[in-house]
Wavefront OBJ file of the C-alpha trace (Angstrom):
o trace
v 20.445 21.176 -19.464
v 19.840 19.652 -16.015
v 16.407 18.228 -15.306
v 14.383 19.874 -12.571
v 13.956 17.838 -9.407
v 10.532 16.643 -8.316
v 10.427 19.192 -5.529
v 11.369 22.028 -7.911
v 8.578 21.021 -10.289
v 6.103 20.747 -7.416
v 7.114 24.156 -6.075
v 6.365 25.754 -9.454
v 2.871 24.221 -9.603
v -0.044 26.499 -10.367
v -2.337 25.116 -7.698
v -6.027 25.912 -7.508
v -7.798 26.364 -4.207
v -9.128 23.106 -2.812
v -12.640 24.510 -3.217
v -12.059 24.840 -6.970
v -10.843 21.225 -7.080
v -13.957 20.075 -5.218
v -16.131 21.910 -7.761
v -14.746 19.671 -10.524
v -16.436 16.607 -9.016
v -19.442 18.454 -7.602
v -18.412 18.313 -3.943
v -20.177 21.154 -2.069
v -17.691 23.501 -0.452
v -19.500 23.327 2.884
v -18.672 19.588 2.952
v -14.935 20.328 3.093
v -12.931 20.535 6.306
v -9.994 22.591 5.067
v -6.390 22.250 6.177
v -5.169 25.479 4.607
v -5.867 26.467 0.989
v -4.818 23.216 -0.749
v -5.873 20.314 1.480
v -9.245 19.251 2.834
v -11.116 16.341 4.345
v -14.638 15.320 3.298
v -17.289 15.311 6.004
v -18.990 12.073 7.058
v -22.442 13.538 6.405
v -21.521 14.267 2.806
v -19.999 10.810 2.280
v -23.192 9.218 3.665
v -25.291 11.258 1.242
v -23.581 9.577 -1.730
v -24.575 5.983 -0.942
v -27.385 5.718 -3.506
v -25.265 7.010 -6.408
v -23.971 4.513 -9.008
v -20.317 3.521 -8.971
v -17.774 4.460 -11.591
v -15.172 2.103 -13.047
v -12.296 0.919 -10.835
v -8.795 0.693 -12.339
v -5.845 -0.817 -10.463
v -2.244 0.198 -11.115
v 0.339 -2.392 -10.072
v 3.859 -3.272 -11.257
v 6.574 -5.798 -11.958
v 8.751 -6.941 -9.073
v 10.536 -3.817 -7.737
v 14.236 -3.213 -8.334
v 16.571 -0.354 -7.351
v 16.173 0.824 -10.978
v 12.632 1.988 -10.223
v 9.218 1.324 -11.766
v 7.092 4.420 -11.088
v 3.768 2.995 -9.975
v 2.573 6.132 -8.172
v 3.837 8.342 -10.991
v 1.905 6.207 -13.485
v -1.241 6.299 -11.316
v -1.128 10.096 -11.225
v -0.279 10.341 -14.925
v -3.074 7.940 -15.866
v -5.599 9.962 -13.863
v -4.453 13.125 -15.627
v -4.501 11.359 -19.001
v -8.062 10.121 -18.495
v -9.181 13.622 -17.541
v -7.435 15.008 -20.635
v -9.514 12.755 -22.902
v -12.719 13.861 -21.200
v -13.144 11.091 -18.632
v -14.166 12.353 -15.192
v -11.488 10.669 -13.038
v -10.255 10.695 -9.441
v -6.943 9.147 -8.399
v -6.780 7.339 -5.025
v -3.337 6.884 -3.461
v -1.769 5.975 -0.133
v -0.182 8.502 2.186
v 3.623 8.318 2.390
v 5.378 6.987 5.480
v 8.168 9.048 6.996
v 10.314 5.909 7.075
v 11.063 5.817 3.326
v 11.106 9.629 3.081
v 14.115 9.728 5.408
v 15.417 6.295 4.440
v 16.128 5.382 0.841
v 12.972 5.185 -1.279
v 11.954 8.818 -1.017
v 8.419 10.155 -0.973
v 5.254 8.788 -2.528
v 3.666 11.743 -4.275
v 4.600 10.723 -7.820
v 7.382 12.305 -9.830
v 8.267 14.719 -12.606
v 5.131 16.202 -14.152
v 2.909 13.450 -12.750
v 2.703 14.456 -9.099
v 0.177 15.254 -6.417
v 0.614 18.517 -4.549
v 1.378 20.130 -2.120
v 4.232 17.636 -2.320
v 6.152 18.612 0.832
v 3.005 18.500 2.967
v 1.917 15.134 1.588
v 5.338 13.564 2.147
v 5.763 14.928 5.668
v 2.929 15.454 8.177
v 0.041 16.036 5.712
v -3.200 16.200 7.751
v -1.827 14.249 10.719
v -3.459 10.898 9.914
v -0.355 8.817 10.632
v 0.221 10.624 13.918
v -3.353 9.800 14.929
v -2.880 6.144 13.974
v 0.379 5.941 15.943
v -1.250 7.626 18.957
v -4.230 5.241 18.899
v -1.913 2.231 18.610
v 0.334 3.348 21.464
v -2.648 4.265 23.665
v -3.651 0.605 23.469
v -0.084 -0.394 24.368
v -0.166 1.897 27.390
v -3.555 0.546 28.504
v -2.241 -3.037 28.392
v 0.741 -2.310 30.646
v -1.350 -0.083 32.886
v -3.912 -2.882 33.351
v -1.173 -5.320 34.351
v 0.325 -2.762 36.771
v -2.972 -2.133 38.569
v -3.691 -5.747 39.512
v -4.212 -7.502 36.148
v -7.876 -8.413 36.619
v -7.927 -10.007 33.135
v -5.026 -12.304 34.105
v -2.954 -11.215 31.082
v 0.180 -13.325 30.709
v 3.004 -10.814 30.304
v 4.917 -13.379 28.259
v 2.065 -13.571 25.765
v 1.400 -9.909 25.008
v 1.444 -9.753 21.186
v 0.711 -6.018 20.861
v 3.915 -4.050 20.232
v 4.412 -0.306 19.983
v 4.888 1.716 16.776
v 6.717 4.757 15.445
v 6.624 6.086 11.858
v 10.367 5.955 11.311
v 12.956 3.389 10.261
v 14.707 2.597 13.566
v 16.346 -0.819 13.881
v 17.358 -0.123 17.497
v 13.697 -0.410 18.494
v 13.011 -3.813 16.923
v 13.478 -5.596 20.250
v 13.269 -3.767 23.575
v 12.676 -4.460 27.267
v 9.913 -2.391 28.862
v 9.205 -1.216 32.409
v 12.735 -1.269 33.791
v 13.595 0.891 36.796
v 11.774 -0.683 39.685
v 8.337 -1.216 41.168
v 6.940 2.185 40.189
v 7.495 1.508 36.475
v 5.584 -1.756 36.188
v 6.500 -5.347 35.384
v 9.446 -5.781 32.987
v 8.767 -7.692 29.790
v 10.298 -8.062 26.358
v 8.581 -6.347 23.421
v 9.464 -4.171 20.443
v 8.390 -1.538 17.930
v 7.002 -1.849 14.415
v 6.796 0.959 11.880
v 3.370 2.658 11.985
v 2.446 1.504 8.482
v 2.745 -2.112 9.702
v 0.281 -1.503 12.546
v -2.940 -3.483 12.552
v -4.647 -0.159 13.225
v -3.367 1.093 9.866
v -4.889 -1.982 8.209
v -8.160 -1.505 10.105
v -8.182 2.198 9.214
v -7.920 1.322 5.525
v -10.572 -1.416 5.611
v -13.188 0.264 7.828
v -16.314 1.499 6.047
v -17.351 4.103 8.648
v -16.755 5.151 12.264
v -19.029 2.456 13.686
v -17.213 -0.256 11.726
v -13.873 1.246 12.792
v -14.793 1.132 16.487
v -16.061 -2.442 16.232
v -12.891 -3.615 14.473
v -10.678 -1.835 17.014
v -12.515 -3.634 19.805
v -11.862 -6.993 18.105
v -8.065 -6.612 18.167
v -6.446 -9.488 20.073
v -3.602 -8.022 22.132
v -2.544 -10.896 24.414
v -3.466 -14.203 25.971
v -4.297 -15.085 29.548
v -2.339 -17.660 31.517
v -4.804 -20.312 30.363
v -4.362 -19.225 26.711
v -7.650 -17.311 26.322
v -7.484 -14.286 23.969
v -7.627 -10.776 25.441
v -9.077 -8.074 23.183
v -8.929 -4.301 23.089
v -12.611 -4.383 23.991
v -11.759 -6.207 27.243
v -9.537 -3.232 28.090
v -12.266 -0.717 27.102
v -9.806 0.710 24.597
v -11.902 0.915 21.423
v -13.745 4.098 22.467
v -10.741 6.343 23.138
v -8.885 4.888 20.142
v -11.816 5.771 17.881
v -11.867 9.262 19.368
v -8.237 9.716 18.329
v -9.051 8.505 14.800
v -12.356 10.333 14.331
v -11.038 13.124 12.099
v -8.312 11.009 10.492
v -10.824 8.569 8.960
v -12.247 11.295 6.702
v -10.569 11.071 3.249
v -8.054 13.744 2.213
v -8.658 15.684 -1.002
v -5.721 17.251 -2.856
v -4.838 17.831 -6.530
v -2.428 16.771 -9.248
v -0.111 19.188 -11.053
v -2.813 19.367 -13.741
v -5.401 20.393 -11.130
v -7.301 17.128 -11.110
v -8.747 15.748 -7.845
v -6.949 13.058 -5.850
v -7.780 11.304 -2.597
v -4.736 10.368 -0.525
v -5.691 8.353 2.521
v -4.116 5.579 4.579
v -0.778 3.981 3.831
v 0.018 0.367 4.753
v 3.141 -1.176 3.177
v 2.411 -4.121 0.876
v 5.369 -6.260 1.961
v 4.245 -6.357 5.616
v 0.592 -5.232 5.390
v -2.082 -5.097 2.674
v -0.670 -2.150 0.738
v -3.864 -0.358 -0.376
v -5.389 3.052 0.292
v -8.556 3.280 2.373
v -11.826 1.634 1.422
v -13.693 4.783 2.449
v -11.640 6.921 0.018
v -11.977 4.447 -2.863
v -15.716 3.979 -2.374
v -16.294 7.737 -2.095
v -14.322 8.348 -5.284
v -16.378 5.709 -7.109
v -19.538 7.683 -6.262
v -18.043 10.964 -7.502
v -16.229 9.996 -10.711
v -16.760 7.882 -13.817
v -13.290 6.351 -13.388
v -11.163 5.788 -10.286
v -7.458 5.002 -10.562
v -5.883 3.401 -7.496
v -2.575 1.710 -6.763
v -1.445 -1.259 -4.706
v 2.037 -1.398 -3.227
v 5.179 -3.050 -4.613
v 4.857 -5.763 -7.297
v 1.610 -7.441 -8.310
v 2.536 -10.561 -6.309
v 2.164 -8.493 -3.127
v 0.033 -5.379 -3.598
v -2.286 -6.589 -6.353
v -2.842 -9.997 -4.752
v -3.794 -8.311 -1.465
v -5.911 -5.711 -3.262
v -7.897 -8.523 -4.859
v -7.929 -11.069 -2.027
v -8.272 -8.700 0.948
v -9.526 -5.235 -0.022
v -11.894 -6.203 -2.856
v -13.125 -9.283 -0.974
v -13.871 -7.332 2.220
v -15.257 -4.179 0.582
v -17.251 -5.834 -2.205
v -15.247 -4.023 -4.903
v -15.117 -5.342 -8.464
v -12.175 -3.924 -10.454
v -12.731 -3.294 -14.161
v -9.142 -3.094 -15.489
v -5.523 -3.226 -14.357
v -2.275 -1.631 -15.494
v 1.050 -3.373 -14.851
v 3.883 -0.848 -14.817
v 7.310 -1.864 -16.071
v 10.508 -0.081 -16.963
v 13.168 -1.223 -19.403
v 15.698 -0.637 -16.618
v 13.874 -2.942 -14.198
v 13.468 -5.647 -16.840
v 17.203 -5.473 -17.559
v 17.926 -6.013 -13.865
v 15.617 -9.026 -13.855
v 17.586 -10.173 -16.902
v 20.836 -10.095 -14.929
v 22.255 -6.615 -15.646
v 24.032 -4.827 -12.793
v 22.678 -1.443 -11.735
v 25.858 0.318 -12.911
v 25.340 -0.990 -16.465
v 21.665 -0.118 -16.929
v 22.361 2.830 -19.231
v 23.836 0.491 -21.871
v 21.472 -1.017 -24.439
v 20.920 -4.710 -23.789
v 17.969 -6.137 -25.688
v 18.767 -9.720 -24.708
v 18.649 -8.838 -21.011
v 15.288 -7.139 -21.547
v 13.985 -10.292 -23.243
v 15.227 -12.436 -20.364
v 13.710 -10.092 -17.794
v 10.328 -10.251 -19.509
v 9.665 -13.534 -17.726
v 9.025 -11.438 -14.612
v 6.500 -9.234 -16.413
v 4.902 -12.325 -17.938
v 4.369 -13.930 -14.539
v 2.641 -10.793 -13.234
v 0.419 -10.533 -16.329
v -0.619 -14.177 -15.892
v -1.315 -13.657 -12.184
v -3.429 -10.506 -12.564
v -5.329 -11.955 -15.522
v -6.046 -14.994 -13.351
v -8.232 -12.812 -11.140
v -10.471 -12.154 -14.153
v -9.300 -8.568 -14.670
v -8.198 -7.364 -18.146
v -4.628 -6.036 -18.256
v -2.534 -3.500 -20.137
v 1.197 -2.895 -19.717
v 2.503 0.620 -19.143
v 6.186 1.108 -19.968
v 7.404 4.009 -17.860
v 9.928 5.627 -20.184
v 13.427 6.670 -19.085
v 15.753 8.844 -21.189
v 18.314 6.056 -21.769
v 15.714 3.537 -23.037
v 16.302 2.632 -26.679
v 13.713 1.905 -29.350
v 15.011 -1.649 -29.715
v 14.545 -2.330 -26.005
v 11.011 -0.932 -25.939
v 10.156 -2.801 -29.134
v 11.206 -6.027 -27.390
v 8.679 -5.379 -24.623
v 5.889 -4.555 -27.065
v 6.663 -7.582 -29.237
v 6.513 -9.889 -26.217
v 3.184 -8.451 -25.092
v 1.760 -8.910 -28.602
v 2.482 -12.645 -28.385
v 0.197 -12.921 -25.341
v -2.494 -10.517 -26.645
v -1.759 -7.749 -24.165
v -1.385 -4.131 -25.278
v 1.777 -2.345 -24.139
v 2.193 1.432 -24.218
v 5.332 3.541 -23.905
v 4.370 6.429 -21.623
v 6.181 9.718 -21.038
v 3.988 11.120 -18.248
v 7.039 11.808 -16.048
v 8.248 14.330 -18.626
v 4.978 15.331 -20.299
v 2.250 14.852 -17.699
v -1.140 13.570 -18.832
v -0.324 14.265 -22.497
v 2.352 11.574 -22.351
v -0.062 8.798 -21.410
v -3.201 9.599 -23.445
v -2.970 6.548 -25.708
v -2.873 4.164 -22.757
v -5.628 6.130 -21.004
v -7.907 5.588 -24.008
v -7.210 1.846 -23.987
v -7.752 1.585 -20.223
v -11.104 3.375 -20.521
v -12.061 1.060 -23.388
v -11.196 -2.009 -21.295
v -13.028 -0.704 -18.242
v -16.119 0.116 -20.295
v -15.998 -3.163 -22.210
v -17.467 -5.221 -19.396
v -15.056 -8.119 -19.905
v -13.876 -8.124 -16.287
v -15.069 -11.148 -14.343
v -13.354 -10.656 -11.013
v -12.901 -13.558 -8.650
v -10.544 -13.938 -5.674
v -7.809 -16.573 -5.706
v -9.390 -18.738 -2.994
v -12.706 -19.172 -1.191
v -13.318 -17.998 2.370
v -14.022 -21.506 3.624
v -10.670 -22.938 2.492
v -8.450 -23.868 5.508
v -5.859 -21.225 6.371
v -2.817 -23.304 5.419
v -4.451 -24.235 2.107
v -4.945 -20.516 1.399
v -1.234 -19.951 2.020
v -0.390 -22.801 -0.357
v -2.690 -21.328 -3.011
v -0.799 -18.024 -2.892
v 2.726 -19.448 -2.928
v 1.953 -21.953 -5.706
v -0.283 -19.869 -7.967
v 1.208 -16.397 -7.452
v 4.856 -17.008 -6.476
v 5.447 -20.093 -8.673
v 6.735 -21.985 -5.632
v 6.461 -25.734 -5.105
v 5.086 -25.347 -1.586
v 4.972 -23.409 1.668
v 6.469 -25.157 4.691
v 5.724 -24.636 8.375
v 6.726 -26.381 11.589
v 4.243 -27.915 14.053
v 4.143 -24.773 16.199
v 2.879 -22.660 13.284
v 0.464 -25.316 12.051
v -0.955 -25.567 15.576
v -1.385 -21.779 15.677
v -3.298 -21.816 12.400
v -5.496 -24.628 13.719
v -6.148 -22.616 16.883
v -7.097 -19.547 14.806
v -9.649 -21.713 13.019
v -11.008 -23.073 16.304
v -11.333 -19.496 17.593
v -13.536 -18.597 14.632
v -11.035 -16.951 12.264
v -10.896 -19.708 9.635
v -12.651 -17.602 6.995
v -10.018 -14.856 7.195
v -7.918 -14.061 4.111
v -4.121 -14.310 4.208
v -1.791 -11.295 4.285
v 1.652 -12.510 3.191
v 4.636 -10.618 4.600
v 7.710 -11.270 2.477
v 10.427 -9.488 0.539
v 9.126 -7.261 -2.239
v 12.199 -7.889 -4.401
v 11.481 -11.440 -5.554
v 8.758 -14.030 -6.089
v 10.801 -16.070 -3.606
v 11.961 -15.175 -0.088
v 15.462 -14.458 -1.455
v 15.601 -10.766 -2.488
v 18.496 -11.483 -4.857
v 16.565 -14.061 -6.880
v 15.259 -12.002 -9.810
v 13.124 -12.910 -12.806
v 10.412 -15.550 -12.338
v 11.849 -18.403 -10.271
v 9.911 -21.670 -10.101
v 9.846 -24.644 -7.756
v 11.279 -22.812 -4.747
v 10.063 -23.405 -1.190
v 8.516 -20.645 0.942
v 9.163 -21.328 4.650
v 6.813 -19.626 7.099
v 8.612 -18.037 10.032
v 5.672 -16.693 12.013
v 1.908 -16.167 11.851
v -0.006 -13.357 13.531
v -3.741 -12.922 13.928
v -5.086 -9.487 12.971
v -8.584 -10.034 14.346
v -9.663 -6.406 13.879
v -8.420 -6.216 10.297
v -9.898 -9.687 9.808
v -6.896 -11.342 8.211
v -3.975 -13.590 9.203
v -0.456 -12.227 8.658
v 2.041 -14.841 7.442
v 5.667 -13.759 7.857
v 8.198 -15.394 5.518
v 11.971 -15.217 5.333
v 13.850 -12.286 6.821
v 11.119 -9.677 6.322
v 11.139 -6.984 9.023
v 8.140 -5.118 10.448
v 10.574 -2.402 11.554
v 12.972 -1.380 8.745
v 16.379 0.157 9.371
v 18.023 3.166 7.754
v 20.650 2.595 5.024
v 24.311 3.523 5.489
v 23.625 6.911 3.869
v 19.978 7.770 4.625
v 18.018 10.234 2.514
v 17.672 12.296 5.706
v 21.303 13.388 5.277
v 20.315 15.439 2.206
v 17.181 17.108 3.567
v 17.344 20.644 4.934
v 15.523 23.961 5.126
v 17.346 26.645 3.112
v 17.747 30.357 3.827
v 14.461 31.066 2.041
v 12.621 28.723 4.395
v 12.120 26.109 1.655
v 12.674 22.369 2.096
v 15.454 20.920 -0.044
v 16.400 17.306 -0.700
v 12.927 15.808 -0.333
v 11.889 13.783 -3.381
l 1 2 3 4 5 6 7 8 9 10 11 12 13 14 15 16 17 18 19 20 21 22 23 24 25 26 27 28 29 30 31 32 33 34 35 36 37 38 39 40 41 42 43 44 45 46 47 48 49 50 51 52 53 54 55 56 57 58 59 60 61 62 63 64 65 66 67 68 69 70 71 72 73 74 75 76 77 78 79 80 81 82 83 84 85 86 87 88 89 90 91 92 93 94 95 96 97 98 99 100 101 102 103 104 105 106 107 108 109 110 111 112 113 114 115 116 117 118 119 120 121 122 123 124 125 126 127 128 129 130 131 132 133 134 135 136 137 138 139 140 141 142 143 144 145 146 147 148 149 150 151 152 153 154 155 156 157 158 159 160 161 162 163 164 165 166 167 168 169 170 171 172 173 174 175 176 177 178 179 180 181 182 183 184 185 186 187 188 189 190 191 192 193 194 195 196 197 198 199 200 201 202 203 204 205 206 207 208 209 210 211 212 213 214 215 216 217 218 219 220 221 222 223 224 225 226 227 228 229 230 231 232 233 234 235 236 237 238 239 240 241 242 243 244 245 246 247 248 249 250 251 252 253 254 255 256 257 258 259 260 261 262 263 264 265 266 267 268 269 270 271 272 273 274 275 276 277 278 279 280 281 282 283 284 285 286 287 288 289 290 291 292 293 294 295 296 297 298 299 300 301 302 303 304 305 306 307 308 309 310 311 312 313 314 315 316 317 318 319 320 321 322 323 324 325 326 327 328 329 330 331 332 333 334 335 336 337 338 339 340 341 342 343 344 345 346 347 348 349 350 351 352 353 354 355 356 357 358 359 360 361 362 363 364 365 366 367 368 369 370 371 372 373 374 375 376 377 378 379 380 381 382 383 384 385 386 387 388 389 390 391 392 393 394 395 396 397 398 399 400 401 402 403 404 405 406 407 408 409 410 411 412 413 414 415 416 417 418 419 420 421 422 423 424 425 426 427 428 429 430 431 432 433 434 435 436 437 438 439 440 441 442 443 444 445 446 447 448 449 450 451 452 453 454 455 456 457 458 459 460 461 462 463 464 465 466 467 468 469 470 471 472 473 474 475 476 477 478 479 480 481 482 483 484 485 486 487 488 489 490 491 492 493 494 495 496 497 498 499 500 501 502 503 504 505 506 507 508 509 510 511 512 513 514 515 516 517 518 519 520 521 522 523 524 525 526 527 528 529 530 531 532 533 534 535 536 537 538 539 540 541 542 543 544 545 546 547 548 549 550 551 552 553 554 555 556 557 558
């Protein structure tokens, strides 16, 4: 019997009205701004009224280094939230909003899978409540204001060769990576070279997810450095009087989105930066609101723990004052076999030795997350072809390092398939053993912070940079940004910059290609290897399989 697709399962969901979902965590219905019967935003007045309430426990879900075999981090986050609710723990799940790039590219959507999904799935994976459109509009308004200022006399003396602010679109489109603007003569402005990034790589997306309220948002937007003058002085969005209209475009978007899981449990889905080129976490405002409303909050960080979890700890928790209580590292037998050298075509065959070899990748992530002072459990996301011997190898390894590992079947069984791990996670979170500390101190020089990440998290021997980059970092420090954390932009597929280097490589070198100041987000982006801030579509994009059928239903979205 064929398995139902994610979209078929989602379409059969018995959804409650969003008002009924709000009732479960005592949100007054008059505090909801509804987008139809199943989606709503929470009003700012209501969020402000929660400030004196105590916080619940914060649980991070992260994963081993991603492979094409799949790990299921979002699916596990949703399943864990459902499992905690099943055992009587009042829980809210906090996730990122999906980007249209992967939906039409190759990864698919980001609403979970199987019987561990958030719904309405099609809405969430496509336009949802319009947040990404608002972020893209605010970003491109700033772009337009820069070129318009130059056209009308350039009173700020912006050097057109030193405009660092690019444009964005929420789609994978390699043709837009490098473009020339303002061609066509005098009426169209002064030609200059620029390019597009994907919206989830925008600094505005990062700011959106780190801002604590509208006032903080507007201040951060004003701090964005967009260019330099001819004498190398920074030009900010505030200099262009851009922060006001940008905030106006984002005013409604900044309110968190409330939806539900297939088991009718509440979920906040808000913000969506990628973790390989941005900080990879959902919004601070959603996470903090959830902590006031629930006893437990489950949130995820993008890609493997070397990217998403490190940035969750060193950027989001540092900036927002969050103190996580427990972490789950998601692994699959299939992914571990790939890290052990098995080709994708051979993953269905039992190979215990390859699993054992691939466990070095899981081990590195466990060591890294534990190093932040957060207790860890391992969640094995079960696939049909996994054998008992392979799963036993994972559990046996985890026993040797005193970490509990659980085989979970939430994809097939929903919250019931993850109850055992949910109980352990609640026990860890309640145990008070977490002693969270970031990897490095604020006052450490920027290049030393980069070295701390590549040596302690990636297992590398060093990061290297030429004089131009070192001079840029020194200038950032002189300009007052020395206390900023580092946001590493590198391939998600390896601890190194080589996406084909699986497992847990050691002693490699991490060359820095470029550094960018995100003054509004208050971090420094460090770009390594061939990482792109504008992805391209694969040879056969997922878009080729998506259509609207004769019944008016979307097919092919997953």
